[in-house]
C-alpha positions in Angstrom: 94.6 78.7 65.2 93.4 75.4 63.6 97.0 74.6 62.5 98.3 75.5 65.9 95.7 73.2 67.6 96.7 70.4 65.2 100.4 70.8 66.0 99.7 70.8 69.7 97.7 67.5 69.4 100.4 65.6 67.4 103.2 66.9 69.7 101.9 64.5 72.3 100.9 61.5 70.2 100.4 58.9 73.0 98.1 61.1 75.0 96.1 62.0 71.8 95.8 58.4 70.6 94.6 57.2 74.1 91.9 59.9 74.2 90.8 59.1 70.6 90.7 55.3 71.2 88.5 55.7 74.2 86.1 57.9 72.3 86.2 55.7 69.2 85.3 52.7 71.3 82.3 54.3 73.0 81.0 55.8 69.7 81.4 52.6 67.7 79.6 50.6 70.4 76.7 53.1 70.5 76.3 53.4 66.7 76.5 49.6 66.4 73.7 49.0 68.9 71.6 51.8 67.4 71.9 50.4 63.9 71.3 46.8 64.8 68.3 47.6 67.0 66.8 49.9 64.4 67.3 47.5 61.4 66.3 44.4 63.4 63.0 46.1 64.4 62.4 47.0 60.8 63.1 43.4 59.7 60.7 42.0 62.3 58.0 44.4 61.6 58.3 44.1 57.8 58.1 40.3 57.9 55.2 40.0 60.5 53.0 43.0 59.9 51.0 41.3 57.0 49.5 38.6 59.4 47.6 38.9 62.6 47.7 35.2 63.6 49.6 32.0 62.9 47.7 28.7 63.5 49.9 25.7 64.0 50.5 22.6 66.1 50.6 22.8 69.9 53.9 24.0 71.3 55.7 27.2 71.9 53.9 30.2 70.3 57.1 32.1 69.9 58.6 29.1 68.1 55.6 28.9 65.8 55.9 32.6 64.8 59.7 32.4 64.3 59.4 29.3 62.1 56.3 30.3 60.1 56.9 34.0 59.5 60.7 34.5 60.0 61.9 31.0 59.1 64.6 30.9 61.7 63.4 28.0 63.9 62.0 24.5 63.5 58.2 24.1 63.2 56.1 22.8 66.1 54.6 20.1 63.9 51.9 19.6 61.2 48.2 20.3 61.3 45.3 19.1 59.2 44.6 21.5 56.3 40.8 21.0 56.3 40.5 21.6 60.0 42.6 24.7 59.9 40.7 26.2 56.9 37.4 25.5 58.6 38.5 27.5 61.7 39.7 30.4 59.5 36.5 30.5 57.4 34.9 33.4 59.1 33.6 36.8 57.8 36.1 38.7 59.9 39.1 37.0 58.1 40.5 39.2 55.3 42.8 36.5 53.8 44.6 33.3 54.8 47.5 31.4 53.4 48.5 27.8 54.1 52.2 27.2 54.2 54.1 23.9 54.3 57.8 23.2 54.5 60.3 20.6 55.7 63.0 20.5 53.0 65.8 22.7 51.9 68.4 23.2 49.2 71.9 24.1 50.5 70.4 25.5 53.6 67.6 27.6 51.9 64.1 26.6 52.9 61.6 25.3 50.3 58.2 26.8 51.1 55.0 25.6 49.7 52.2 28.1 49.4 50.0 30.1 47.0 50.8 33.0 44.6 49.0 35.4 46.9 51.6 34.9 49.5 54.1 36.6 47.1 51.6 39.4 46.5 51.3 40.2 50.2 55.1 40.9 50.3 54.9 42.8 47.0 57.4 40.4 45.4 57.9 40.9 41.7 59.6 38.8 39.1 63.0 39.9 37.9 63.0 37.3 35.2 61.1 34.2 34.3 57.6 33.3 35.4 55.7 32.1 38.5 55.3 28.4 39.2 52.2 26.8 37.6 52.5 23.1 38.4 54.2 20.8 40.9 57.9 20.8 41.1 58.2 24.3 39.7 59.7 27.0 41.9 60.7 30.6 42.1 63.7 31.7 44.2 64.5 34.9 46.1 67.2 37.3 45.1 69.6 36.2 47.9 69.2 32.5 47.0 70.0 33.3 43.3 73.0 35.4 44.4 74.5 33.0 46.9 74.1 29.6 45.1 74.1 30.9 41.5 70.8 29.4 40.4 69.3 30.5 37.1 66.0 30.1 35.3 65.6 26.7 33.8 68.1 24.9 36.1 67.0 22.0 38.2 67.9 20.9 41.8 67.1 18.1 44.2 65.9 19.0 47.7 67.2 17.6 51.0 65.0 16.5 53.8 65.1 18.7 56.8 65.7 22.4 57.4 69.5 22.3 58.0 72.0 22.0 55.2 73.2 18.4 55.1 74.8 18.2 51.6 72.7 15.1 50.8 70.1 15.3 48.0 67.5 12.9 49.5 64.8 13.5 46.8 66.7 13.0 43.6 63.8 11.3 42.0 61.7 14.4 42.2 63.8 17.4 41.1 62.6 21.0 41.1 62.9 23.3 38.1 63.4 27.1 38.5 60.8 29.1 36.6 61.6 32.5 37.9 63.8 34.8 40.1 62.3 37.5 42.3 63.4 41.0 42.7 64.9 42.0 46.1 62.2 42.9 48.6 64.2 43.4 51.8 62.0 40.7 53.4 62.4 37.0 54.2 61.1 36.3 50.6 64.7 37.0 49.4 66.0 33.9 51.2 63.3 31.4 50.3 62.6 28.9 47.5 58.8 29.0 46.9 56.7 26.4 45.2 53.1 25.2 45.5 51.7 23.0 48.3 51.3 20.0 46.0 55.0 19.8 45.5 55.7 19.5 49.2 53.0 16.9 49.6 54.1 14.8 46.6 57.8 14.8 47.7 56.9 13.4 51.1 54.2 11.1 49.8 56.7 9.6 47.5 59.2 9.1 50.3 56.4 7.5 52.5 55.4 5.2 49.6 59.0 4.0 49.2 59.2 3.4 52.9 56.0 1.3 52.9 57.1 -0.7 49.8 60.5 -1.5 51.5 58.6 -2.5 54.6 56.3 -4.8 52.7 59.2 -6.5 50.9 61.0 -6.9 54.2 57.9 -8.5 55.7 57.4 -10.7 52.7 60.8 -12.3 53.2 60.5 -12.5 56.9 56.9 -13.7 57.5 56.5 -17.3 56.3 52.7 -17.0 56.2 52.8 -14.0 53.9 55.6 -15.6 51.9 53.3 -18.4 51.0 50.6 -16.1 49.8 53.0 -14.3 47.4 55.0 -17.3 46.2 54.9 -18.5 42.7 52.1 -21.1 42.9 52.2 -24.3 40.9 48.8 -25.8 41.1 48.7 -29.5 40.4 45.4 -31.3 40.4 45.4 -35.0 39.9 42.9 -37.1 38.0 42.3 -39.2 41.1 38.6 -39.5 41.9 37.6 -37.9 38.6 40.0 -34.9 38.9 42.5 -33.8 36.3 46.0 -32.5 36.4 46.5 -28.8 35.6 49.6 -26.5 36.0 49.3 -22.8 36.1 52.2 -20.6 37.0 51.3 -17.0 38.0 51.5 -14.6 41.0 48.4 -14.6 43.0 47.5 -15.1 46.7 46.2 -18.5 47.9 42.5 -18.0 48.5 40.4 -20.5 50.5 36.7 -20.9 49.5 34.5 -20.1 52.3 30.9 -21.4 52.1 29.8 -19.1 54.9 29.9 -16.0 52.7 26.2 -16.1 52.4 25.9 -16.0 56.1 24.5 -12.6 57.3 27.1 -12.5 60.1 29.9 -13.0 57.6 28.4 -10.3 55.3 28.3 -7.9 58.3 31.9 -8.5 59.1 32.8 -8.1 55.4 31.0 -4.8 55.2 32.7 -3.6 58.4 36.1 -4.5 57.0 35.2 -2.5 53.8 34.3 0.5 55.9 37.5 0.2 57.8 39.5 0.1 54.6 37.6 3.1 53.3 38.3 5.1 56.4 42.0 4.2 56.1 42.0 5.6 52.6 40.4 8.8 53.8 43.1 9.2 56.4 45.7 8.7 53.8 44.1 11.4 51.6 44.1 14.0 54.4 46.5 16.8 53.6 48.6 18.4 56.3 50.3 21.8 56.4 52.9 23.3 58.7 50.8 26.4 59.6 48.1 28.8 58.4 48.8 32.5 58.2 45.7 34.7 58.8 45.0 38.4 58.4 41.8 39.8 60.0 39.7 42.8 59.2 40.0 44.1 62.8 42.1 43.2 65.9 39.0 41.9 67.8 38.6 39.1 65.3 42.2 37.9 66.0 41.6 37.9 69.8 38.3 36.0 69.6 39.7 33.4 67.1 42.8 32.9 69.1 40.9 32.1 72.2 38.7 29.7 70.4 41.6 27.8 68.7 43.6 27.5 71.9 40.6 26.3 74.0 38.4 24.3 71.6 40.8 22.7 69.1 43.9 20.5 68.9 45.9 23.4 67.4 47.3 26.6 68.8 47.0 30.2 67.6 49.9 32.7 68.1 49.6 36.5 67.7 52.8 37.6 66.0 52.7 41.1 67.4 52.6 39.8 71.0 55.4 37.3 70.4 57.7 39.8 68.6 57.2 42.4 71.4 58.1 39.7 73.9 61.2 38.8 71.9 62.3 42.5 71.5 61.8 42.9 75.2 64.3 40.1 75.9 66.7 41.5 73.3 66.2 45.0 74.7 67.9 44.0 78.0 71.0 43.1 76.1 70.9 46.3 74.1 70.5 48.4 77.2 73.5 46.7 78.9 75.7 47.4 75.9 74.5 51.0 75.8 75.3 51.3 79.5 78.8 50.0 78.8 79.3 52.6 76.0 78.2 55.4 78.2 80.7 54.4 80.9 83.4 54.3 78.2 82.2 57.7 77.0 82.6 59.1 80.5 86.1 57.7 80.8 86.9 59.2 77.4 85.7 62.6 78.5 87.8 62.3 81.7 90.8 61.4 79.5 90.3 64.5 77.3 90.0 66.6 80.4 93.3 65.2 81.8 94.9 65.6 78.4 93.9 69.2 78.1 94.9 70.2 81.6 98.3 68.5 81.2 98.8 70.3 77.8 98.0 73.7 79.4 100.4 73.1 82.2 103.2 71.9 80.0 102.8 74.7 77.5 102.6 77.6 80.0 105.7 79.3 78.5 104.5 78.9 74.9 101.0 80.3 75.9 102.7 83.2 77.7 104.8 83.9 74.7 101.7 84.0 72.5 100.2 86.5 74.9 103.2 88.8 74.3 102.5 88.6 70.6 99.1 90.1 71.1 96.9 87.0 71.3 94.2 87.5 73.9 93.1 85.2 76.7 89.9 84.5 74.8 91.9 83.3 71.8 93.9 81.0 74.0 90.7 79.5 75.4 89.5 79.2 71.8 92.7 77.3 71.0 92.0 74.8 73.8 88.4 74.4 72.5 89.6 73.7 69.0 91.9 71.0 70.3 89.0 69.3 72.2 86.7 69.7 69.1 89.2 68.1 66.8 89.6 65.2 69.1 85.8 64.8 69.2 85.3 65.0 65.5 88.1 62.6 64.6 86.8 60.2 67.2 83.3 60.5 65.9 84.3 59.8 62.3 86.4 56.7 63.2 83.8 55.6 65.7 81.1 55.7 63.1 83.3 53.8 60.6 84.1 51.1 63.1 80.5 50.9 64.2 79.5 50.3 60.5 82.2 47.7 60.2 80.7 45.9 63.2 77.2 46.1 61.5 78.7 44.6 58.3 80.3 41.7 60.3 77.1 41.1 62.1 75.3 41.1 58.8 77.6 38.3 57.5 76.8 36.3 60.6 73.1 36.9 60.4 72.8 36.2 56.7 72.3 32.5 57.5 69.1 33.5 59.3 67.8 35.5 56.4 68.7 39.0 57.6 70.8 41.5 55.7 71.9 44.6 57.7 72.6 47.6 55.5 75.6 49.9 55.6 73.5 53.1 56.0 74.3 56.8 56.5 74.2 58.4 59.9 70.6 58.7 61.2 69.0 61.2 63.6 69.9 59.1 66.7 73.5 59.1 65.7 73.6 62.8 65.2 72.1 63.2 68.7 74.8 60.9 70.0 77.5 63.1 68.4 76.0 66.1 70.2 76.0 64.2 73.4 79.7 63.4 72.9 80.4 67.1 72.3 78.4 68.1 75.4 80.5 65.7 77.5 83.9 66.6 76.1 83.6 70.4 75.7 82.9 71.0 79.4 86.1 69.2 80.1 87.9 71.7 77.9 86.1 74.6 79.6 87.2 73.4 83.1 90.8 72.8 81.8 91.1 76.2 80.2 90.0 78.1 83.4 93.6 78.3 84.4 94.3 80.4 81.4 92.4 83.2 83.0 95.0 83.4 85.8 97.9 83.2 83.5 100.8 85.4 84.8 102.8 86.2 81.7 105.6 88.2 83.2 106.4 85.7 86.0 106.3 82.7 83.6 108.7 84.4 81.1 111.0 85.6 84.0 111.2 82.0 85.3 112.0 80.7 81.8 
């Protein structure tokens, strides 16, 4: 009966291919959406579940979470490290990690943080060691795989988060001390170093900028130019004076006899205080954000309200922002699922039409089978086998094309740090296969009802 059902299907290849294509399209769409939604939720939860709050600069809270935890957006700005640590210094805080970034190497972000950040994500070394001093770094498994970096190699970072191809910090190269094992998290796509490396890279750039500005002003401002010129002092012996030449770099200073004046001393002290405050400002360290984990959810809500209302920073709750993001994405997922259900209905209709047409065109053959002793129940069974074969073949090809779509999507999303796996069918996909069978088999039942009224003698006489 299986062989006979197979021969019946291939006898009308165009009708069979049309029915299979419609079912394959609906199944592949449904499996693609199920897999992407499932794995995306796992990625988001795996990368954000370790932290209850992100403290950063004012701006979009969703942007702050995406940039600080998922590393797929630009930061909202920098915040003062001391101020952020003071806010997070509460008994209800379980742990907190400052993170700072702003550079990349071939599109992979360089993140400055502490060793405990790696422990939270359960990252382990595959080879090498962890960074111990400035300009030492460990790299994730995907970074090592994609750009072929090895332990001991050096690289120069580029300013900004997007790949530009320009090594803007050649004077401060990083050395790779270790490569991490795959974790399935965002760690796999990061280059991780200490905070001091990020500060020193940008401080060096700022110092260069200030020096260039001073040199430029030196050549442009005639007053300052005099103060920095090579001075040749010539003192004549006129009126009891002697001639003396001294060539050296020093500013021209005028003797002011009013230094002993209390008013002058007050002004001098004020200028010293001003210079001291400027040096303090320069010594202030900034970070991109502070990642905080609380001992209970109440602490996160209370601290979030305080930070947003009483400080110049903002606090974002990752769970709230990710739920909001998945809600937005869920609308698109539901729309595609709706399209796949419509296609599934059309495919079921196509199978129904195909089976009805097959029964009508093969009336003489079916009548002849009845004369050979095949019962009506066996003929109905034959129609069921044809519909079942169509469903199973469509399900197999639909699953394969759905996984192909997941792989293509993984190639696209790899730039954002997400790697979608080519997994085996899960429970939802098994349920979907049962749904396909439930929708196609009734079509076969309705189409085979005409077999109950099959008049064998009349059909053979007309033949």
